[in-house]
C-alpha positions in Angstrom: -9.2 15.5 -11.0 -9.0 14.2 -7.3 -8.8 10.4 -7.3 -9.2 7.4 -5.1 -5.8 5.8 -4.4 -6.3 2.1 -3.5 -3.8 -0.4 -2.6 -3.5 -3.9 -2.6 -1.9 -6.1 -3.4 -1.8 -6.4 -2.6 -2.8 -4.4 -3.1 -4.3 -2.2 -5.3 -4.4 1.2 -5.6 -7.1 1.9 -8.4 -8.8 4.9 -9.3 -12.5 4.9 -8.9 -15.4 6.9 -7.9 -15.7 7.8 -4.4 -19.1 6.9 -2.5 -20.9 9.7 -1.4 -20.5 11.3 1.8 -22.9 9.0 3.9 -24.0 9.6 7.4 -21.9 7.2 9.7 -25.0 6.6 11.9 -24.8 2.9 11.2 -21.2 2.6 12.6 -19.5 2.8 16.0 -16.9 5.1 16.8 -13.6 5.2 18.7 -13.0 8.3 21.0 -10.0 9.7 22.2 -7.8 9.6 19.0 -6.1 12.3 16.7 -8.6 11.5 13.8 -11.8 10.0 13.7 -12.3 6.5 14.0 -15.6 4.3 12.8 -15.9 0.7 12.7 -18.3 -2.0 12.3 -19.9 -3.9 15.1 -18.1 -6.5 16.7 -14.8 -5.1 15.6 -13.5 -2.8 18.3 -10.3 -4.5 18.8 -9.3 -4.3 15.3 -10.2 -0.5 15.0 -8.2 0.1 18.2 -5.3 -1.9 16.9 -5.4 -0.1 13.3 -6.1 3.3 14.9 -3.1 3.0 17.2 -0.7 2.1 14.2 -1.8 4.8 11.9 -1.4 7.2 15.0 2.2 6.5 15.4 2.8 6.1 11.8 1.3 9.6 11.2 3.3 11.2 14.0 6.5 9.2 12.9 6.4 10.8 9.0 4.8 14.2 10.5 7.8 14.7 12.2 10.1 14.0 9.3 8.2 15.4 6.6 6.8 18.5 8.2 3.1 17.6 7.2 0.1 16.3 9.1 -2.7 14.9 6.8 -6.5 14.9 7.7 -7.7 11.4 7.7 -10.9 9.6 8.9 -10.2 5.7 9.4 -13.0 3.2 8.6 -12.8 -0.4 9.5 -15.6 -2.2 7.8 -17.1 -5.6 7.7 -18.2 -6.6 4.4 -21.9 -5.5 4.8 -20.6 -2.1 5.8 -18.1 -2.0 3.1 -20.8 -2.1 0.5 -22.1 1.0 2.0 -19.2 3.2 2.5 -17.1 2.2 -0.5 -17.9 2.2 -4.4 -17.0 -0.9 -6.3 -14.0 -1.8 -4.5 -13.7 -5.9 -3.8 -14.0 -6.5 0.0 -10.5 -6.5 1.3 -8.9 -4.2 -0.6 -7.6 -1.1 1.5 -7.9 2.2 -0.1 -7.7 6.0 0.4 -10.7 7.9 -0.6 -9.2 11.4 -1.4 -12.7 13.1 -1.8 -13.7 12.4 1.7 -10.0 11.9 3.3 -11.3 8.4 4.4 -8.7 5.5 4.9 -10.9 2.2 4.3 -9.7 -1.2 5.7 -11.5 -4.7 6.0 -12.3 -5.7 9.5 -12.4 -9.4 8.5 -10.3 -12.2 6.5 -11.8 -12.4 3.2 -11.7 -14.5 -0.2 -9.8 -11.7 -1.7 -7.0 -12.0 0.7 -6.9 -15.7 0.5 -6.6 -15.7 -3.0 -3.0 -14.8 -3.0 -2.1 -17.7 -0.9 -1.2 -20.8 -2.9 -1.6 -24.2 -1.0 1.2 -24.6 1.6 2.7 -27.4 -0.6 3.1 -25.1 -3.3 5.0 -22.8 -1.5 8.7 -21.9 -2.4 10.8 -24.1 -0.7 13.3 -21.4 0.8 10.1 -19.5 2.0 7.7 -22.3 3.3 8.8 -22.4 6.6 9.2 -18.4 7.1 5.7 -17.7 5.5 4.0 -20.3 7.7 5.6 -18.6 10.9 4.8 -15.1 9.4 1.1 -15.9 8.3 -0.4 -18.5 10.5 -3.3 -17.0 12.4 -4.8 -18.0 15.8 -6.5 -20.8 14.5 -3.5 -22.5 12.9 -4.6 -21.3 9.2 -2.5 -19.8 6.8 -4.1 -16.1 6.4 -2.7 -12.9 4.8 -4.3 -10.7 7.7 -0.8 -9.9 9.1 0.5 -8.5 5.8 -3.1 -6.5 4.8 -3.1 -5.1 8.4 -0.1 -3.0 7.5 -1.4 -1.6 4.4 -3.1 1.0 6.3 0.0 2.9 6.3 0.5 2.6 2.7 -2.9 4.4 2.2 -1.7 6.9 4.7 1.2 7.7 2.6 -1.6 8.6 -0.1 -3.1 11.2 2.5 0.4 12.8 2.6 1.3 13.1 -0.9 -2.3 14.1 -2.4 -2.8 16.7 0.7 0.3 18.3 0.1 0.0 18.0 -3.5 3.2 16.4 -4.6 3.8 16.0 -8.3 4.2 12.2 -8.4 5.6 12.2 -12.1 4.0 8.7 -12.8 0.8 6.9 -11.6 3.2 4.3 -10.3 5.4 6.7 -8.5 2.4 7.2 -6.0 2.5 3.5 -5.0 6.2 3.0 -4.7 6.3 6.5 -2.4 3.9 4.9 0.0 5.7 1.4 -0.1 8.8 3.5 0.9 6.9 5.1 4.0 5.5 1.9 4.9 8.7 0.0 4.8 10.5 2.7 6.6 8.0 3.1 9.3 8.0 -0.7 10.0 11.8 -1.1 9.9 12.5 1.6 12.4 9.4 1.4 14.6 8.3 -2.5 14.5 11.0 -4.3 12.9 9.4 -7.7 14.3 6.7 -6.9 11.7 9.1 -6.9 8.8 8.8 -10.5 8.0 4.9 -10.4 7.6 5.6 -7.2 5.6 8.1 -8.6 3.1 7.5 -12.5 2.9 4.6 -12.3 0.8 5.8 -9.9 -1.8 8.8 -12.1 -2.3 6.9 -15.0 -2.8 4.6 -13.3 -5.5 7.7 -11.9 -7.1 9.7 -15.4 -6.9 6.3 -16.8 -8.9 7.2 -15.0 -11.9 4.9 -13.0 -14.3 3.9 -15.5 -16.9 0.2 -15.4 -16.0 0.0 -11.6 -16.0 -1.1 -9.5 -19.4 0.7 -6.6 -18.1 4.2 -6.2 -16.7 6.0 -2.8 -18.2 5.8 0.3 -15.6 4.5 2.0 -18.9 1.6 -0.4 -19.0 0.6 0.3 -15.3 1.0 4.3 -16.0 -1.0 4.2 -19.0 -3.7 1.6 -17.9 -3.8 2.3 -14.3 -7.5 2.0 -14.1 -8.0 -1.1 -16.3 -5.3 -3.2 -14.5 -6.6 -2.2 -11.0 -10.3 -2.9 -11.8 -10.1 -5.6 -14.3 -6.6 -7.2 -13.4 -6.4 -7.1 -9.7 -4.1 -9.9 -9.4 -2.1 -8.5 -12.1 -2.2 -5.1 -10.2 -1.2 -7.0 -7.0 2.1 -8.3 -8.9 2.9 -4.8 -9.6 2.3 -3.6 -5.8 4.4 -6.6 -4.7 7.5 -5.7 -7.1 7.2 -1.9 -5.7 7.1 -3.4 -2.1 10.4 -5.4 -2.6 11.9 -2.4 -4.5 11.2 -0.2 -1.3 13.0 -2.6 0.9 16.0 -2.5 -1.2 15.8 1.3 -1.5 15.6 1.5 2.5 18.4 -0.8 2.6 20.3 1.5 0.6 19.4 4.9 1.8 18.0 4.4 5.3 15.1 6.4 6.6 16.4 9.6 5.1 15.0 8.4 1.6 11.5 9.5 2.8 12.6 13.1 3.2 14.9 13.1 0.1 11.9 11.6 -2.1 9.4 13.9 -0.5 11.5 17.2 -1.3 12.2 15.9 -4.7 8.6 15.3 -5.7 7.4 18.5 -4.2 10.1 20.7 -5.9 10.0 19.3 -9.2 6.5 20.6 -10.6 7.3 19.8 -14.0 6.6 16.4 -15.5 9.9 14.8 -16.6 10.0 12.2 -19.7 11.3 8.9 -19.6 14.8 9.7 -20.1 14.9 12.4 -17.4 13.2 10.9 -14.9 15.8 8.3 -13.9 18.6 10.7 -13.8 16.6 13.2 -11.6 15.6 10.5 -8.9 19.2 9.5 -8.7 20.7 12.9 -8.2 17.9 13.8 -5.8 17.3 10.8 -4.0 19.4 7.7 -4.6 20.5 5.5 -7.4 18.7 2.5 -6.1 15.3 4.0 -7.3 16.9 5.1 -10.7 18.2 1.5 -11.3 14.4 0.3 -10.3 13.2 1.9 -13.4 16.1 1.2 -15.6 15.9 -2.5 -14.8 12.4 -3.1 -14.2 12.0 -5.1 -17.3 15.3 -7.3 -17.1 14.2 -8.0 -13.7 10.7 -9.3 -14.4 10.6 -13.1 -14.3 8.4 -14.5 -17.1 
């Protein structure tokens, strides 16, 4: 069954029904890109910036992985979002695999803002770096700098879905996409690493006391429920996977993308919980296996 893969935190990747393939007559279209780009009126600049980044990321991973997915980029305001998505909170980036649509928000929004505590509640060691990375042009804290990068995460879903990789677990698709995202930024736009990494570190440092679900098995078995009914809980999972992806990249380097791609493409049989860590350690790196083995002990309550 085809699924919608949605991130966010930050971004949740939830399974949901895809909106029908509507006409795009109400949207503007950018020309001269490797894929169709549609955007809401007044947001041409955001569409151009996002399209260029997706284009570069696609070329980078295509060269590494030997595959190029088909995508259609939508950069939408809240009004158009209601037309071209189905049941997604505004601001939640997602990939609609039924229509090959990569959908992102054009504007700052309450969903993004809900993840930022007041400045006086920021962790002391992260307060200054966070204010530097996430202060917008109006001098206000905004998560836009982080969420803008998540389009690359959604592109990762187009790669693994269209090439029919066996992801083994629901959460493996998320980790895979975060590894592709972190690798691209680290290798091509390293000046954006603070925007990519500080927010997940802040969320993880805040602990998981408020969340109902914290185990990997929980998110594998209740993926729809957590993504749809507990978006901040899902966001916590995404932050854990973001920080894990950073550590895995630091351990392996850019080669981790090809190693993980090859491992998931060739291993068609679903492995059990005892087999999976050993397989990933042998085929990719011990850092991935350790993430699974130590997930619960590393969870701060």
